[in-house]
C-alpha positions in Angstrom: -12.5 25.1 -9.4 -8.9 25.0 -10.8 -6.6 26.7 -8.1 -2.6 26.9 -8.3 -2.7 24.9 -4.9 0.9 25.7 -4.7 0.9 29.5 -4.3 -1.7 29.6 -1.2 0.1 28.9 1.9 -2.4 30.4 4.7 -6.3 30.4 5.0 -6.5 34.6 4.3 -5.0 33.5 0.3 -7.3 30.2 0.5 -10.9 32.4 1.7 -9.7 35.2 -1.1 -9.2 32.4 -3.9 -12.9 31.7 -3.9 -12.6 28.0 -2.5 -15.5 26.5 -1.2 -15.8 23.2 0.7 -17.7 20.5 -1.3 -18.8 17.3 0.4 -17.5 14.1 -1.4 -20.6 13.4 -3.2 -20.9 16.8 -4.6 -17.1 16.8 -5.9 -17.8 13.1 -7.7 -20.8 15.0 -9.6 -19.3 18.2 -10.0 -16.5 16.1 -11.9 -18.4 13.5 -13.5 -20.5 16.6 -14.8 -17.3 18.0 -16.2 -16.4 14.3 -17.8 -19.7 14.1 -19.5 -19.8 17.5 -20.5 -16.2 17.2 -22.6 -17.4 13.9 -23.9 -14.8 12.0 -21.6 -15.9 8.2 -20.7 -17.0 8.4 -17.0 -15.6 4.9 -16.4 -12.8 3.6 -18.9 -11.7 0.4 -18.8 -14.8 -0.8 -18.0 -16.2 -2.8 -20.9 -19.7 -4.9 -21.5 -22.0 -2.7 -19.5 -22.1 1.1 -21.4 -26.0 0.2 -21.5 -26.5 -1.1 -18.2 -24.7 -0.5 -15.6 -22.4 2.5 -16.0 -25.6 5.1 -16.9 -27.4 3.8 -13.7 -24.4 4.6 -11.7 -24.0 7.7 -13.5 -27.4 8.7 -12.1 -26.9 7.4 -8.9 -23.6 10.0 -8.7 -25.3 12.4 -10.5 -28.3 12.4 -8.2 -25.8 12.2 -4.8 -26.9 8.8 -3.8 -25.4 6.6 -1.3 -23.9 3.9 -3.8 -23.4 0.1 -2.8 -21.8 -2.3 -5.9 -23.3 -5.5 -5.2 -22.8 -8.8 -8.0 -21.3 -11.5 -8.7 -17.4 -12.2 -9.1 -15.9 -10.7 -12.2 -18.8 -8.1 -12.7 -16.3 -5.2 -12.4 -17.4 -3.6 -9.0 -14.0 -3.2 -7.3 -12.9 -1.0 -11.1 -15.8 0.7 -10.7 -15.3 1.6 -7.3 -11.5 2.8 -8.1 -12.4 4.2 -11.3 -15.0 6.6 -9.4 -11.7 7.8 -7.1 -10.3 9.5 -10.1 -13.4 11.5 -9.9 -12.1 13.3 -6.6 -10.1 16.8 -7.1 -6.8 16.6 -7.4 -6.3 18.6 -4.3 -7.6 19.4 -0.9 -6.2 21.9 1.7 -6.1 20.4 5.1 -4.8 22.3 8.7 -1.2 21.7 8.7 -0.6 19.4 11.7 -3.4 18.6 12.2 -4.2 14.1 13.2 -7.3 13.8 10.7 -6.5 16.4 8.0 -8.8 18.6 9.1 -10.6 21.0 6.3 -9.1 24.6 7.3 -13.1 26.4 6.0 -14.4 23.7 8.6 -12.2 22.6 11.2 -13.5 19.6 13.6 -11.1 18.7 16.0 -10.0 20.3 19.4 -6.5 21.1 17.5 -7.4 22.9 14.8 -10.5 25.0 16.4 -8.0 26.2 18.8 -5.3 27.0 16.1 -7.8 28.4 14.1 -8.7 31.2 17.3 -5.6 31.5 17.6 -3.9 32.6 14.6 -7.1 33.4 12.1 -6.7 33.8 8.5 -2.5 33.2 9.3 -3.6 29.4 9.7 -1.3 27.6 7.8 -1.9 24.4 6.1 -0.7 21.7 4.1 -1.7 20.7 0.7 -3.3 16.6 1.0 -2.3 15.9 -2.8 -3.8 12.8 -4.9 -0.8 10.8 -5.3 -1.5 9.8 -8.9 -5.0 7.9 -7.3 -5.7 5.3 -4.4 -4.2 2.8 -6.8 -0.6 4.8 -6.9 -0.3 5.4 -3.4 -1.5 1.7 -2.5 1.3 0.9 -5.0 3.8 3.3 -3.5 3.5 2.4 -0.4 3.8 -1.2 -1.2 7.0 -0.6 -2.9 8.1 1.3 0.4 7.2 -1.3 2.5 9.2 -3.9 0.0 12.7 -2.0 -0.2 12.7 -2.4 3.8 12.5 -5.8 3.8 15.6 -8.4 4.4 16.4 -10.5 1.1 14.9 -13.7 2.6 12.2 -11.9 3.6 11.8 -10.4 -0.6 12.3 -13.8 -2.1 9.2 -15.1 0.3 7.1 -12.1 -1.4 8.0 -13.1 -4.7 7.2 -16.4 -4.3 3.7 -15.8 -3.0 3.3 -12.9 -4.9 3.9 -15.5 -8.3 2.0 -18.3 -6.6 -0.9 -15.8 -6.2 -1.0 -13.9 -9.6 -1.9 -14.9 -13.3 -1.5 -13.0 -16.5 -4.8 -12.0 -18.0 -5.1 -11.8 -22.1 -3.6 -8.4 -22.2 -0.7 -9.4 -20.4 -1.8 -7.9 -16.9 -1.2 -9.4 -14.1 -4.0 -9.9 -11.7 -4.8 -12.0 -8.5 -6.0 -15.3 -8.6 -8.8 -16.3 -6.0 -6.6 -19.0 -3.6 -7.6 -19.6 0.0 -5.7 -19.2 3.0 -4.0 -23.2 3.5 -2.7 -22.7 -0.5 -1.2 -19.2 0.9 0.0 -21.0 3.6 1.4 -23.5 1.8 3.1 -21.1 -0.7 5.2 -19.3 2.0 6.8 -22.8 3.6 7.3 -24.6 0.4 11.1 -24.4 -0.8 11.5 -23.4 -3.9 
């Protein structure tokens, strides 16, 4: 359900909007069904598995199955898992101040239950908005951590990154498989 989440500020408004809580499996299923209905690729950027892995994964999602991706290195398991995150809704409401991001319609923590009992439909909530999906959220936090580093630590981080990545055919930097001994040597080696 598409909502103008910026206009909804409390539980009463949320209930009036017709919003209902969905399980992650239902969220994945509904969003995959919409992609399939509109003809969008369900897992864009994964090639070679269109007639094998992807249809099986789609059936598992549509059937609300638990999914465990198994396979050898280089078989797109991580890519598929990261792309599955794109099947989640962009935002969900959470109880304001809740440490565990309680669902306002189904609170679980003592804090949220007491707040709901005290304020009822006037309970305020924040919006847990996807920051460009998981990969961008991780990238944002990595950049924030990098910005806090000293100049010397930044040089070490750059050296490690260069040693642990390679460029693929499309010009993208990707992680190389590296054992811990090589990582340690890279950190302690002068440029």
